[in-house]
All heavy atoms as TSV, in Angstrom:
chain	resi	resn	atom	element	x	y	z
A	1	MET	N	N	147.115	104.302	79.228
A	1	MET	CA	C	148.605	104.237	79.635
A	1	MET	C	C	148.923	105.587	80.148
A	1	MET	O	O	148.629	106.617	79.517
A	1	MET	CB	C	149.410	103.847	78.391
A	1	MET	CG	C	150.860	103.815	78.629
A	1	MET	SD	S	151.828	103.263	77.196
A	1	MET	CE	C	151.505	101.559	77.309
A	2	SER	N	N	149.585	105.650	81.208
A	2	SER	CA	C	150.048	106.992	81.767
A	2	SER	C	C	151.399	107.343	81.208
A	2	SER	O	O	152.131	106.528	80.673
A	2	SER	CB	C	149.986	106.888	83.322
A	2	SER	OG	O	151.138	106.069	83.763
A	3	LEU	N	N	151.685	108.557	81.482
A	3	LEU	CA	C	153.039	109.035	81.018
A	3	LEU	C	C	154.173	108.313	81.738
A	3	LEU	O	O	155.151	107.946	81.136
A	3	LEU	CB	C	153.142	110.569	81.352
A	3	LEU	CG	C	154.380	111.222	80.833
A	3	LEU	CD1	C	154.473	111.165	79.315
A	3	LEU	CD2	C	154.368	112.735	81.231
A	4	PHE	N	N	153.987	108.021	83.036
A	4	PHE	CA	C	155.045	107.279	83.778
A	4	PHE	C	C	155.184	105.853	83.216
A	4	PHE	O	O	156.260	105.280	83.127
A	4	PHE	CB	C	154.681	107.151	85.259
A	4	PHE	CG	C	154.897	108.510	85.999
A	4	PHE	CD1	C	155.331	109.620	85.336
A	4	PHE	CD2	C	154.646	108.573	87.321
A	4	PHE	CE1	C	155.535	110.812	86.010
A	4	PHE	CE2	C	154.847	109.745	88.003
A	4	PHE	CZ	C	155.269	110.903	87.377
A	5	GLU	N	N	154.004	105.246	82.782
A	5	GLU	CA	C	154.081	103.934	82.173
A	5	GLU	C	C	154.868	103.867	80.862
A	5	GLU	O	O	155.418	102.896	80.476
A	5	GLU	CB	C	152.715	103.348	82.048
A	5	GLU	CG	C	152.034	103.039	83.379
A	5	GLU	CD	C	150.543	102.745	83.160
A	5	GLU	OE1	O	149.970	103.226	82.170
A	5	GLU	OE2	O	149.990	102.025	84.038
A	6	MET	N	N	154.734	104.947	80.104
A	6	MET	CA	C	155.429	104.994	78.821
A	6	MET	C	C	156.946	105.192	78.942
A	6	MET	O	O	157.657	104.891	78.054
A	6	MET	CB	C	154.841	106.220	78.049
A	6	MET	CG	C	153.464	106.073	77.537
A	6	MET	SD	S	152.798	107.505	76.841
A	6	MET	CE	C	154.092	108.503	76.194
A	7	MET	N	N	157.375	105.774	80.065
A	7	MET	CA	C	158.754	106.122	80.206
A	7	MET	C	C	159.435	104.993	81.039
A	7	MET	O	O	158.918	104.422	81.924
A	7	MET	CB	C	158.964	107.437	80.878
A	7	MET	CG	C	158.287	108.533	79.997
A	7	MET	SD	S	158.418	110.105	80.826
A	7	MET	CE	C	160.176	110.379	80.959
A	8	ASP	N	N	160.713	104.817	80.783
A	8	ASP	CA	C	161.508	103.892	81.582
A	8	ASP	C	C	162.328	104.625	82.651
A	8	ASP	O	O	163.558	104.569	82.690
A	8	ASP	CB	C	162.442	103.066	80.694
A	8	ASP	CG	C	163.025	101.876	81.358
A	8	ASP	OD1	O	162.453	101.422	82.396
A	8	ASP	OD2	O	164.129	101.415	80.886
A	9	VAL	N	N	161.576	105.435	83.449
A	9	VAL	CA	C	162.256	106.260	84.489
A	9	VAL	C	C	161.724	105.796	85.813
A	9	VAL	O	O	160.541	105.789	86.044
A	9	VAL	CB	C	161.956	107.788	84.278
A	9	VAL	CG1	C	162.555	108.589	85.336
A	9	VAL	CG2	C	162.495	108.160	82.850
A	10	THR	N	N	162.640	105.574	86.748
A	10	THR	CA	C	162.220	105.089	88.054
A	10	THR	C	C	162.805	106.054	89.166
A	10	THR	O	O	162.488	105.918	90.291
A	10	THR	CB	C	162.672	103.661	88.404
A	10	THR	OG1	O	164.061	103.544	88.194
A	10	THR	CG2	C	161.875	102.683	87.461
A	11	ASP	N	N	163.657	106.942	88.726
A	11	ASP	CA	C	164.323	107.879	89.663
A	11	ASP	C	C	163.224	108.848	90.261
A	11	ASP	O	O	162.687	109.644	89.538
A	11	ASP	CB	C	165.373	108.700	89.002
A	11	ASP	CG	C	166.217	109.551	89.984
A	11	ASP	OD1	O	165.692	109.831	91.051
A	11	ASP	OD2	O	167.352	109.866	89.522
A	12	PRO	N	N	162.979	108.710	91.591
A	12	PRO	CA	C	161.960	109.660	92.158
A	12	PRO	C	C	162.238	111.119	92.042
A	12	PRO	O	O	161.310	111.888	91.928
A	12	PRO	CB	C	161.937	109.227	93.647
A	12	PRO	CG	C	162.910	108.087	93.825
A	12	PRO	CD	C	163.581	107.843	92.499
A	13	ARG	N	N	163.492	111.470	91.935
A	13	ARG	CA	C	163.783	112.881	91.677
A	13	ARG	C	C	163.333	113.410	90.347
A	13	ARG	O	O	162.780	114.437	90.238
A	13	ARG	CB	C	165.327	113.124	91.867
A	13	ARG	CG	C	165.875	112.907	93.296
A	13	ARG	CD	C	167.331	112.936	93.326
A	13	ARG	NE	N	167.847	111.832	92.462
A	13	ARG	CZ	C	169.091	111.794	92.044
A	13	ARG	NH1	N	169.939	112.724	92.368
A	13	ARG	NH2	N	169.484	110.795	91.269
A	14	VAL	N	N	163.463	112.570	89.304
A	14	VAL	CA	C	163.013	112.874	87.989
A	14	VAL	C	C	161.493	112.888	87.961
A	14	VAL	O	O	160.804	113.802	87.488
A	14	VAL	CB	C	163.524	111.947	86.923
A	14	VAL	CG1	C	162.979	112.201	85.617
A	14	VAL	CG2	C	165.060	112.038	86.867
A	15	LEU	N	N	160.890	111.827	88.532
A	15	LEU	CA	C	159.404	111.710	88.536
A	15	LEU	C	C	158.755	112.797	89.344
A	15	LEU	O	O	157.660	113.175	88.975
A	15	LEU	CB	C	159.006	110.301	89.097
A	15	LEU	CG	C	159.465	109.125	88.305
A	15	LEU	CD1	C	159.078	107.831	88.965
A	15	LEU	CD2	C	158.843	109.139	86.842
A	16	SER	N	N	159.354	113.332	90.374
A	16	SER	CA	C	158.742	114.415	91.087
A	16	SER	C	C	158.661	115.678	90.324
A	16	SER	O	O	157.830	116.574	90.631
A	16	SER	CB	C	159.579	114.681	92.432
A	16	SER	OG	O	160.782	115.244	92.092
A	17	CYS	N	N	159.426	115.830	89.257
A	17	CYS	CA	C	159.377	117.007	88.390
A	17	CYS	C	C	158.340	116.886	87.276
A	17	CYS	O	O	158.224	117.783	86.444
A	17	CYS	CB	C	160.751	117.307	87.785
A	17	CYS	SG	S	162.009	117.598	89.022
A	18	MET	N	N	157.640	115.715	87.157
A	18	MET	CA	C	156.796	115.508	86.062
A	18	MET	C	C	155.372	115.255	86.572
A	18	MET	O	O	155.150	114.772	87.717
A	18	MET	CB	C	157.201	114.236	85.310
A	18	MET	CG	C	158.600	114.301	84.717
A	18	MET	SD	S	159.133	112.707	84.003
A	18	MET	CE	C	157.783	112.204	82.998
A	19	ASP	N	N	154.342	115.645	85.774
A	19	ASP	CA	C	152.965	115.245	86.041
A	19	ASP	C	C	152.712	113.948	85.357
A	19	ASP	O	O	153.159	113.722	84.245
A	19	ASP	CB	C	152.049	116.346	85.520
A	19	ASP	CG	C	152.119	117.595	86.357
A	19	ASP	OD1	O	152.266	117.475	87.589
A	19	ASP	OD2	O	152.006	118.621	85.778
A	20	ASN	N	N	152.015	113.065	86.011
A	20	ASN	CA	C	151.627	111.764	85.438
A	20	ASN	C	C	150.320	111.878	84.659
A	20	ASN	O	O	149.232	111.476	85.186
A	20	ASN	CB	C	151.602	110.757	86.514
A	20	ASN	CG	C	151.500	109.328	85.986
A	20	ASN	OD1	O	151.861	109.067	84.783
A	20	ASN	ND2	N	151.059	108.374	86.784
A	21	TYR	N	N	150.354	112.365	83.423
A	21	TYR	CA	C	149.201	112.533	82.594
A	21	TYR	C	C	148.734	111.164	82.095
A	21	TYR	O	O	149.504	110.290	81.795
A	21	TYR	CB	C	149.420	113.415	81.427
A	21	TYR	CG	C	149.701	114.883	81.835
A	21	TYR	CD1	C	150.949	115.397	81.749
A	21	TYR	CD2	C	148.578	115.664	82.258
A	21	TYR	CE1	C	151.135	116.743	82.118
A	21	TYR	CE2	C	148.819	116.964	82.612
A	21	TYR	CZ	C	150.104	117.484	82.526
A	21	TYR	OH	O	150.333	118.802	82.853
A	22	HIS	N	N	147.402	110.954	81.989
A	22	HIS	CA	C	146.848	109.832	81.339
A	22	HIS	C	C	146.858	110.137	79.876
A	22	HIS	O	O	146.218	111.041	79.446
A	22	HIS	CB	C	145.477	109.502	81.945
A	22	HIS	CG	C	144.873	108.260	81.347
A	22	HIS	ND1	N	145.248	107.028	81.864
A	22	HIS	CD2	C	144.100	108.024	80.306
A	22	HIS	CE1	C	144.634	106.084	81.154
A	22	HIS	NE2	N	143.861	106.635	80.201
A	23	VAL	N	N	147.428	109.315	79.157
A	23	VAL	CA	C	147.492	109.459	77.621
A	23	VAL	C	C	146.837	108.334	76.889
A	23	VAL	O	O	147.123	107.135	77.217
A	23	VAL	CB	C	148.969	109.556	77.182
A	23	VAL	CG1	C	149.136	109.841	75.702
A	23	VAL	CG2	C	149.770	110.639	77.957
A	24	ARG	N	N	145.940	108.650	75.993
A	24	ARG	CA	C	145.306	107.572	75.247
A	24	ARG	C	C	146.081	107.344	73.975
A	24	ARG	O	O	146.209	108.199	73.133
A	24	ARG	CB	C	143.902	108.005	74.915
A	24	ARG	CG	C	143.003	108.261	76.138
A	24	ARG	CD	C	141.541	108.232	75.787
A	24	ARG	NE	N	140.797	108.588	76.974
A	24	ARG	CZ	C	140.359	107.666	77.876
A	24	ARG	NH1	N	140.695	106.472	77.737
A	24	ARG	NH2	N	139.637	108.067	78.911
A	25	LEU	N	N	146.701	106.173	73.942
A	25	LEU	CA	C	147.575	105.866	72.805
A	25	LEU	C	C	147.067	104.637	72.036
A	25	LEU	O	O	146.379	103.768	72.621
A	25	LEU	CB	C	148.972	105.497	73.269
A	25	LEU	CG	C	149.748	106.557	73.919
A	25	LEU	CD1	C	151.095	106.076	74.458
A	25	LEU	CD2	C	150.072	107.676	72.930
A	26	ILE	N	N	147.421	104.581	70.803
A	26	ILE	CA	C	147.168	103.330	69.978
A	26	ILE	C	C	148.567	102.783	69.729
A	26	ILE	O	O	149.390	103.462	69.030
A	26	ILE	CB	C	146.464	103.719	68.697
A	26	ILE	CG1	C	145.062	104.301	69.032
A	26	ILE	CG2	C	146.252	102.428	67.859
A	26	ILE	CD1	C	144.340	104.781	67.814
A	27	ALA	N	N	148.765	101.574	70.199
A	27	ALA	CA	C	150.083	100.970	70.066
A	27	ALA	C	C	149.906	99.696	69.260
A	27	ALA	O	O	149.655	98.629	69.783
A	27	ALA	CB	C	150.696	100.592	71.458
A	28	PRO	N	N	149.998	99.795	67.901
A	28	PRO	CA	C	149.674	98.696	67.106
A	28	PRO	C	C	150.600	97.506	67.295
A	28	PRO	O	O	150.097	96.314	67.197
A	28	PRO	CB	C	149.922	99.135	65.629
A	28	PRO	CG	C	150.582	100.491	65.769
A	28	PRO	CD	C	150.395	101.003	67.145
A	29	ALA	N	N	151.796	97.671	67.774
A	29	ALA	CA	C	152.694	96.570	67.993
A	29	ALA	C	C	152.180	95.717	69.222
A	29	ALA	O	O	152.599	94.588	69.373
A	29	ALA	CB	C	154.100	97.037	68.317
A	30	GLN	N	N	151.386	96.283	70.031
A	30	GLN	CA	C	150.826	95.615	71.272
A	30	GLN	C	C	149.456	95.166	71.035
A	30	GLN	O	O	148.783	94.663	71.977
A	30	GLN	CB	C	150.981	96.562	72.444
A	30	GLN	CG	C	152.387	96.972	72.789
A	30	GLN	CD	C	152.397	98.044	73.899
A	30	GLN	OE1	O	151.375	98.450	74.371
A	30	GLN	NE2	N	153.640	98.305	74.277
A	31	MET	N	N	148.919	95.291	69.887
A	31	MET	CA	C	147.553	94.958	69.599
A	31	MET	C	C	147.467	93.633	68.684
A	31	MET	O	O	148.251	93.511	67.885
A	31	MET	CB	C	146.781	96.043	68.812
A	31	MET	CG	C	146.716	97.373	69.607
A	31	MET	SD	S	146.083	98.687	68.631
A	31	MET	CE	C	144.370	98.137	68.367
A	32	ALA	N	N	146.447	92.919	68.974
A	32	ALA	CA	C	146.191	91.685	68.147
A	32	ALA	C	C	145.529	92.137	66.932
A	32	ALA	O	O	144.948	93.250	66.824
A	32	ALA	CB	C	145.247	90.721	68.896
A	33	ASP	N	N	145.670	91.369	65.848
A	33	ASP	CA	C	145.039	91.707	64.577
A	33	ASP	C	C	143.572	91.867	64.707
A	33	ASP	O	O	142.984	92.810	64.083
A	33	ASP	CB	C	145.338	90.621	63.541
A	33	ASP	CG	C	146.784	90.541	63.107
A	33	ASP	OD1	O	147.528	91.451	63.533
A	33	ASP	OD2	O	147.155	89.618	62.379
A	34	GLU	N	N	142.909	91.173	65.529
A	34	GLU	CA	C	141.454	91.270	65.716
A	34	GLU	C	C	141.088	92.660	66.305
A	34	GLU	O	O	140.048	93.191	65.922
A	34	GLU	CB	C	140.896	90.155	66.695
A	34	GLU	CG	C	141.023	88.726	66.158
A	34	GLU	CD	C	142.448	88.233	66.306
A	34	GLU	OE1	O	143.224	88.582	67.211
A	34	GLU	OE2	O	142.800	87.367	65.484
A	35	GLU	N	N	141.947	93.211	67.142
A	35	GLU	CA	C	141.669	94.553	67.690
A	35	GLU	C	C	141.882	95.584	66.633
A	35	GLU	O	O	140.985	96.519	66.562
A	35	GLU	CB	C	142.625	94.817	68.861
A	35	GLU	CG	C	142.456	93.988	70.075
A	35	GLU	CD	C	143.389	94.308	71.188
A	35	GLU	OE1	O	144.678	94.017	70.899
A	35	GLU	OE2	O	143.041	94.854	72.207
A	36	ILE	N	N	142.838	95.486	65.754
A	36	ILE	CA	C	143.046	96.433	64.702
A	36	ILE	C	C	141.893	96.320	63.729
A	36	ILE	O	O	141.477	97.341	63.124
A	36	ILE	CB	C	144.362	96.186	64.054
A	36	ILE	CG1	C	145.560	96.478	64.955
A	36	ILE	CG2	C	144.573	97.018	62.764
A	36	ILE	CD1	C	146.941	96.151	64.516
A	37	MET	N	N	141.335	95.191	63.450
A	37	MET	CA	C	140.257	95.052	62.497
A	37	MET	C	C	139.026	95.711	62.990
A	37	MET	O	O	138.091	95.959	62.185
A	37	MET	CB	C	139.960	93.522	62.265
A	37	MET	CG	C	141.043	92.784	61.514
A	37	MET	SD	S	141.324	93.611	59.836
A	37	MET	CE	C	139.790	93.254	59.017
A	38	LYS	N	N	138.933	96.112	64.255
A	38	LYS	CA	C	137.750	96.848	64.748
A	38	LYS	C	C	137.713	98.265	64.259
A	38	LYS	O	O	136.583	98.852	64.305
A	38	LYS	CB	C	137.709	96.807	66.309
A	38	LYS	CG	C	137.458	95.462	66.838
A	38	LYS	CD	C	137.564	95.410	68.352
A	38	LYS	CE	C	137.432	94.074	68.926
A	38	LYS	NZ	N	137.516	94.157	70.443
A	39	PHE	N	N	138.808	98.790	63.773
A	39	PHE	CA	C	138.881	100.121	63.246
A	39	PHE	C	C	138.026	100.174	61.959
A	39	PHE	O	O	138.164	99.324	61.095
A	39	PHE	CB	C	140.282	100.642	63.050
A	39	PHE	CG	C	140.938	101.005	64.345
A	39	PHE	CD1	C	141.747	99.995	64.940
A	39	PHE	CD2	C	140.873	102.247	64.889
A	39	PHE	CE1	C	142.364	100.329	66.106
A	39	PHE	CE2	C	141.531	102.562	66.063
A	39	PHE	CZ	C	142.313	101.587	66.713
A	40	GLN	N	N	137.211	101.210	61.804
A	40	GLN	CA	C	136.312	101.272	60.600
A	40	GLN	C	C	136.816	102.323	59.551
A	40	GLN	O	O	136.126	102.669	58.654
A	40	GLN	CB	C	134.904	101.640	61.032
A	40	GLN	CG	C	134.306	100.608	61.931
A	40	GLN	CD	C	134.050	99.335	61.220
A	40	GLN	OE1	O	133.586	99.323	60.079
A	40	GLN	NE2	N	134.403	98.171	61.826
A	41	SER	N	N	138.068	102.813	59.770
A	41	SER	CA	C	138.501	103.901	58.843
A	41	SER	C	C	139.826	103.412	58.264
A	41	SER	O	O	140.347	102.283	58.482
A	41	SER	CB	C	138.709	105.151	59.598
A	41	SER	OG	O	139.854	105.034	60.582
A	42	SER	N	N	140.485	104.265	57.455
A	42	SER	CA	C	141.744	103.942	56.823
A	42	SER	C	C	142.861	103.825	57.901
A	42	SER	O	O	143.984	103.362	57.485
A	42	SER	CB	C	142.154	104.944	55.768
A	42	SER	OG	O	142.143	106.190	56.305
A	43	LEU	N	N	142.597	104.193	59.089
A	43	LEU	CA	C	143.553	104.051	60.168
A	43	LEU	C	C	143.936	102.585	60.312
A	43	LEU	O	O	145.082	102.252	60.578
A	43	LEU	CB	C	143.038	104.621	61.501
A	43	LEU	CG	C	143.956	104.487	62.645
A	43	LEU	CD1	C	145.312	105.215	62.457
A	43	LEU	CD2	C	143.286	104.992	63.924
A	44	ARG	N	N	143.071	101.694	60.031
A	44	ARG	CA	C	143.261	100.221	60.092
A	44	ARG	C	C	144.433	99.930	59.188
A	44	ARG	O	O	145.353	99.070	59.632
A	44	ARG	CB	C	142.004	99.446	59.703
A	44	ARG	CG	C	142.218	97.993	59.712
A	44	ARG	CD	C	140.983	97.192	59.415
A	44	ARG	NE	N	140.071	97.782	58.380
A	44	ARG	CZ	C	138.805	97.616	58.294
A	44	ARG	NH1	N	138.175	96.826	59.126
A	44	ARG	NH2	N	138.133	98.244	57.330
A	45	GLU	N	N	144.444	100.357	57.927
A	45	GLU	CA	C	145.502	100.040	57.082
A	45	GLU	C	C	146.846	100.629	57.522
A	45	GLU	O	O	147.915	100.030	57.329
A	45	GLU	CB	C	145.187	100.511	55.623
A	45	GLU	CG	C	144.119	99.685	54.927
A	45	GLU	CD	C	142.741	99.842	55.436
A	45	GLU	OE1	O	142.388	100.976	55.933
A	45	GLU	OE2	O	141.899	98.906	55.358
A	46	VAL	N	N	146.805	101.824	58.104
A	46	VAL	CA	C	147.985	102.418	58.595
A	46	VAL	C	C	148.567	101.626	59.684
A	46	VAL	O	O	149.767	101.418	59.707
A	46	VAL	CB	C	147.693	103.924	59.009
A	46	VAL	CG1	C	148.939	104.497	59.766
A	46	VAL	CG2	C	147.306	104.747	57.876
A	47	LEU	N	N	147.732	101.146	60.605
A	47	LEU	CA	C	148.227	100.358	61.751
A	47	LEU	C	C	148.854	99.070	61.286
A	47	LEU	O	O	149.903	98.647	61.746
A	47	LEU	CB	C	147.100	100.104	62.738
A	47	LEU	CG	C	146.522	101.326	63.402
A	47	LEU	CD1	C	145.388	100.957	64.312
A	47	LEU	CD2	C	147.578	102.078	64.178
A	48	PHE	N	N	148.200	98.431	60.277
A	48	PHE	CA	C	148.754	97.147	59.793
A	48	PHE	C	C	150.043	97.439	59.021
A	48	PHE	O	O	150.960	96.606	59.122
A	48	PHE	CB	C	147.788	96.491	58.783
A	48	PHE	CG	C	146.826	95.562	59.480
A	48	PHE	CD1	C	145.448	95.731	59.354
A	48	PHE	CD2	C	147.310	94.585	60.298
A	48	PHE	CE1	C	144.555	94.884	59.999
A	48	PHE	CE2	C	146.377	93.661	60.919
A	48	PHE	CZ	C	145.020	93.867	60.785
A	49	TYR	N	N	150.119	98.558	58.360
A	49	TYR	CA	C	151.459	98.903	57.666
A	49	TYR	C	C	152.508	99.044	58.702
A	49	TYR	O	O	153.707	98.546	58.437
A	49	TYR	CB	C	151.253	100.211	56.849
A	49	TYR	CG	C	152.551	100.656	56.262
A	49	TYR	CD1	C	153.041	100.068	55.081
A	49	TYR	CD2	C	153.213	101.723	56.801
A	49	TYR	CE1	C	154.185	100.494	54.467
A	49	TYR	CE2	C	154.364	102.161	56.241
A	49	TYR	CZ	C	154.863	101.548	55.113
A	49	TYR	OH	O	156.045	101.952	54.538
A	50	GLN	N	N	152.278	99.712	59.790
A	50	GLN	CA	C	153.252	99.872	60.862
A	50	GLN	C	C	153.797	98.566	61.434
A	50	GLN	O	O	154.981	98.472	61.741
A	50	GLN	CB	C	152.737	100.779	61.976
A	50	GLN	CG	C	152.540	102.219	61.598
A	50	GLN	CD	C	153.815	102.870	61.034
A	50	GLN	OE1	O	154.861	102.797	61.668
A	50	GLN	NE2	N	153.701	103.653	60.015
A	51	ILE	N	N	152.908	97.635	61.593
A	51	ILE	CA	C	153.275	96.345	62.083
A	51	ILE	C	C	154.213	95.614	61.041
A	51	ILE	O	O	155.180	94.996	61.384
A	51	ILE	CB	C	152.016	95.491	62.406
A	51	ILE	CG1	C	151.321	96.091	63.569
A	51	ILE	CG2	C	152.434	94.080	62.724
A	51	ILE	CD1	C	149.967	95.482	63.941
A	52	CYS	N	N	153.755	95.623	59.810
A	52	CYS	CA	C	154.469	94.875	58.746
A	52	CYS	C	C	155.787	95.549	58.409
A	52	CYS	O	O	156.684	94.837	57.870
A	52	CYS	CB	C	153.617	94.804	57.494
A	52	CYS	SG	S	152.130	93.823	57.744
A	53	LYS	N	N	155.913	96.813	58.658
A	53	LYS	CA	C	157.119	97.560	58.248
A	53	LYS	C	C	158.380	97.106	59.130
A	53	LYS	O	O	159.471	97.235	58.684
A	53	LYS	CB	C	156.900	99.053	58.477
A	53	LYS	CG	C	157.917	99.916	57.753
A	53	LYS	CD	C	157.455	101.362	57.799
A	53	LYS	CE	C	158.120	102.000	58.982
A	53	LYS	NZ	N	157.929	103.424	58.966
A	54	ARG	N	N	158.117	96.585	60.285
A	54	ARG	CA	C	159.256	96.169	61.152
A	54	ARG	C	C	160.012	95.078	60.585
A	54	ARG	O	O	159.821	94.288	59.889
A	54	ARG	CB	C	158.715	95.815	62.542
A	54	ARG	CG	C	158.205	96.871	63.303
A	54	ARG	CD	C	157.822	96.447	64.678
A	54	ARG	NE	N	156.511	95.752	64.599
A	54	ARG	CZ	C	156.147	94.866	65.475
A	54	ARG	NH1	N	156.915	94.523	66.507
A	54	ARG	NH2	N	155.066	94.223	65.337
């Protein structure tokens, strides 16, 4: 996901002042349970907690 994809900004004047960095994110709300289960560390429990907390 790029920085521009993360933001809800379409004004070319604003976008021209920013660099479009590629950012590696983990977005648990957008992941299926099967994807989260692939994590082999305690991060898996943290991600599930974030989903259930909503």
